[in-house]
N, C-alpha and C positions, 0 to 999 in steps of 0.2 A: 778666653777663652772658650767658644760652646763643647762639649763633647758629645757628641756623637756612638751609638752602639749598635751596629750593623750584622744581625745573623741571617747569614749566604751572604757574608764578603768574598767569598770568591770566585760566585754562580757571574752571568752574564751583568747581574743590574746590581751585583752587592759593587762589582769593580767598575762600571761606571759612576753607578753615585760617592766609592767614593772619591775618585777623580772631582766631583761635581764639590762634596763638600772641604774636601780641601782645599780648594777655588776658593774657598770663599775663608776662608784662617779658622774651619773646627780641625777640633781631634777625632783624631776619628779610631774605634776602637772595633774589631771582629771575633766572633766566633767562628771557629775554624774546625771541623771534622776530625778527629787523627786518623791520619792512614799513612801508613807505607811508601805512597808515594810522593813526591812532589805535588801539590795541587794548587799552590797559591802562581801560576803562570801570570792569570790575569792581572795580577797589582802587581810582578816584579817590581817594573814601571815607573811605581808609584811610594817603591818599599827606602824605606833608608835607615839606615843600622843604625839602631838610639846610637851607640857607644860615638859614635861620629858626628850625627848633626840633631839628636833630642829625639824621641818617639811622638813626629806626629799622624803615623798608623802604628797600630802596635794590636798583634793577633793573641788571642784566646784558644784554646781550647776550651772547645766547646763542642755540646746538639743539644735538642728538643729535646731528645727524648730523657736527658737526666736533670731534674730539675735543681737540684744538688748545686751543679754547677752552673747554672743558668741564675740562682742567688750568690752564689759568691762571685759569680762576674760582676752583678748587678753593682753588691759592693763595694767594690773593688775601684771599675768603675767612674760611678757613681753621676750616672749618665743624662744630659739635659732630655735630646732624643733617643728613641729606640724604635731602630727600622726592622721589623720582623718577615724576612723575607728569604725566610730556608724552608723548604720546602721537599717532599721527594715528589718531580715540578711533569714527570713523564706518564701523556695524560693512557701509553697504549699500557706505558709497564704497572701503571696502577692494578691495572687487569689483572696483573697477575703476580702480583705483591701490595695486595690490600688490606690486609691488617696495617702492614710493616708505612704504604702509604696514610692509612689514621692515622694511624700513633706519631708520626711526625707532623703530618699536615694540619690537624682537629686538633689531636690530643698536645700535642706541644705547642701548641696558642695558646690553650688552654695551661700549660705548666708557668710560661712566661708573661702572662694575664696576670697572675696569681704571683711570680717571684715582685714581679712591680707592684703590684697591690702591698704586698708584706716591708716592700722600699720604703711603700711611698705611706707606711702608717706606721715606720717606724722611725718619721720625722725628719724626713731629707729634707732638703731647704727647699728645695720647689717641686710642686709637684713634672714629670716625668711629660713626655709626648711621644706618642707611641704612633705608629704608621703600621696598619696591616695588610699585609698583600694579601688584597683580592683572583680571581680570575673569570674573563670570559666565560668562563668552562662554566660556570656555578647556571648561568644563563638556559647551555645545552638544548635544550628544545624549547624553549621560547621564544615567536615572532619575534622576525626582526625588523624595528632595529632595535636594540635594546638601552631602558639608559635607565637607573636609582633605582623609579615608579617598575621596572618591570620583577613580576613572579618571578627566583628562581624554580630549573626543573633539570637539574644537574644528571649528566649519563655515563657518569664513569664513577669508580673511585674516588679518583684526585677531584671530581668538581664534590661529590657532595663533600666531604672532606673537609673542603676549601669556602664552601653552607657554614656548614661545623663552624671551622673557623671565624669566620664572618658573623656571626650570631653571636656565639663565644662573644666577640671583642665588642657588637651592641650590647649584649648587655650590663658587661663591665663600665662600661662609657655611662649607663643607665643610672646603674646600683650605684654607683660607688664613685660617680664623679669625675669619674677619668678621662683625661686628654687624647681619644683613641680615635684613630683615623681610620676607615676602608675606602682606601682605592684600591673599586673594580677595574682594570690596563687589564685591553686586550692585545692582539697578539701581538711581543713588541722586537721585534728579531735586528740582527747584526752581526759584522763577521766575528765577538767571539761571543755567540750564541753554543751550546752544547753539538754535535755533529747527530748528534742523532734526533737531533730535531726536522721536522721538515726539511724548511726552508735550507736551514746549513746543511744538509742532505743534501738538497739540487743543486747549491752553489756549490759544495763540494765536489759532485757528480760532476759538473757543467766545466769547469777548472783539469778534473783527472781524464777526461774522455777528452776533451781538447787537446792534453801534453800524449796522451796514446796510452793512458795510465791504465784507463778503465773504458772497460768494454757496455754494459749495459747500468742503468739507472729502474730498480727494480723501488714503484710505489703502489699505496693502495686507492684512496680513496682522490682522488683526481676531479670530482664535481664537489670538496665542500669547500666555500666557503668562507673567509674568512678576512677582520681586520687591523690587515696589517700597518704596524709604525716603528720607528726606530728606539732602541731600546734607553738610549743616549738623550733621547727628546722625556720618555717619559718620567726620569728620574730626579727632572727638575718640580714634576708634576707632584708628587711626593711626598718631597722637600715646604713644598705654598703649604699640601694641603696641614703641614704642623709649623705653622706662620699664621693662620687665621686665628681670630678672636675663641674660637669655637670649634671642638672639631664637627666633623659632619661624615658624608662619604660621598665620593665622588666615582662617577665614572672614566677614564682614560681612555682615546681612540683615535681615529681620524674620522671614521663618518666614510671609509668608503670602502669597501672590500673587494676584495676578487678570491678565482677559485685559483685551487693549486694548480690545477690545467695551464690558466692565463698566468703562473710565479716560472714554472718550466719553460713556457712560451717567451718570458721575455728576459729570465734568465738564459738557455739557452742562446736567443737572437744576442748577448753579449758578444756570443765569442764567434758570432755568424753560422749558427748553426741546426736548423730543426731537430726540435726537441719531440716530434715526432720518429724519429730514424733511430732515437736513444730510449727511450721509456720504452716499460715493461709493466704492466700488473701482475700484483705478487698478490692473492686474498689474505697472505697474512700480516701484511700489515691492515687489515680492517680492523677495526675497533665493535669490538659485541652492540651496543652502544654507537649510533655515529651521530655526529653535532651536524647541522647540514649548514646555518649558515648562519655567524657571528658579523654584528655591525654596530659598534656601539655611537647612540649618540652621547655626545660629551657636548653640552651647549654651558651643563652645570660647570664645571670646570673652566670652559671659556669665562662663563658671565661672571662669578665672584675667586675665582683667581689667577685670570688673566692669560689662561696655559693658551698657549695651540703649538698640534705641531708643527714643525722645519722640516725636516726629512719624508716627503712623498717617500710612495707604491715605489714611483720607474730609480731617485737615490739612494732608495736605499736597493735596492736591487744589483747596481752598479756599483757601491762601494763593496758589498758582497760575493759578488760574482769576479771585480778585481783582485781581493783578499787573496780569493781560496785558489786563484789563478795562477800568483805569486807564488802560496804554498805548493800547487802543482809543480812548477818549474826548478823551483828547489827541489820538490821531493825526485824528478825527470833526474835531476842533472847529481844526486847523491846513485842513485840506481847506476848513470852511468860514471859515473868514477870508483863504482862495485863496493857501496856499500848496499847494505838488502833489508827496503822496507821492510814493517811485522804490515802485515793487512789490518786497519782500524776496523773500532766496533760498529761502523755506521750503520751500517746489513744489520743489524740487529733488533733495531726499530724504527718507525716512518711516526 
């Protein structure tokens, strides 16, 4: 049985990757940050009590800011594959907490690479295959379309940190012969996306507005264009990279871009509403430096990995709105029964 270790397992991508690997017969281990609140809701449906059925999925406390914990976990798990999906991944928030973002995203990657290098040097049975999660934000202001040969032009502390992590990965691959792949993933969404990210913020608002639970949706730059795909498709590309004979770097994208305005129009249309009646501008959601247009050229992943996205833009919007409409109806039913629903944090960021 192959063993995989996922850093960032409780996030959107971590949950989809866990499902994917378990379906392939992997033993999956995940790093989870300590929290006073339960934050494993994306994994609860695949977690099994090890006392009853055996530990196909095992969670370990750890953090990319703690190199000692990373080493201990790797030595305990002895993984064949490591997926680094952990990050402070909110672009707007990275302007507010740039030092923390750099410590987790950039230096945290370095800590994990060093832990793996020491593990290999200590005489592990086989070299570990490592996936580094990059981001289309690394391209920033570079002209579209963007491919593996497009120079990076990061426009946020998050993007700068991801660029550093990317080059750490390239350097360790070339310096130490480690099997390291960089996946430069363009925006990928799903009903499991965090509610402070703009797509999920929109679809949550659509559900709540249609059910009379919310009046307005406040957004920033409606003209920003993104290449949006389905997260469940993208985790397959991560796995495929680590199954190749040699490590390399790949852009993963749909090759289509839409504006935030387009997403709003499509999402509100799902419930028969005109987005212009419900969306208002708030300059607080503008970034100090904007990224205007991201459009990925994933021809290398298509040709070498045989990867193609299965879920298109319209189907993605339909899926997300349907999920969040169900949540809004549940919320309205609870309120009708006299339960108080606390205000959510989606208004904090866009």
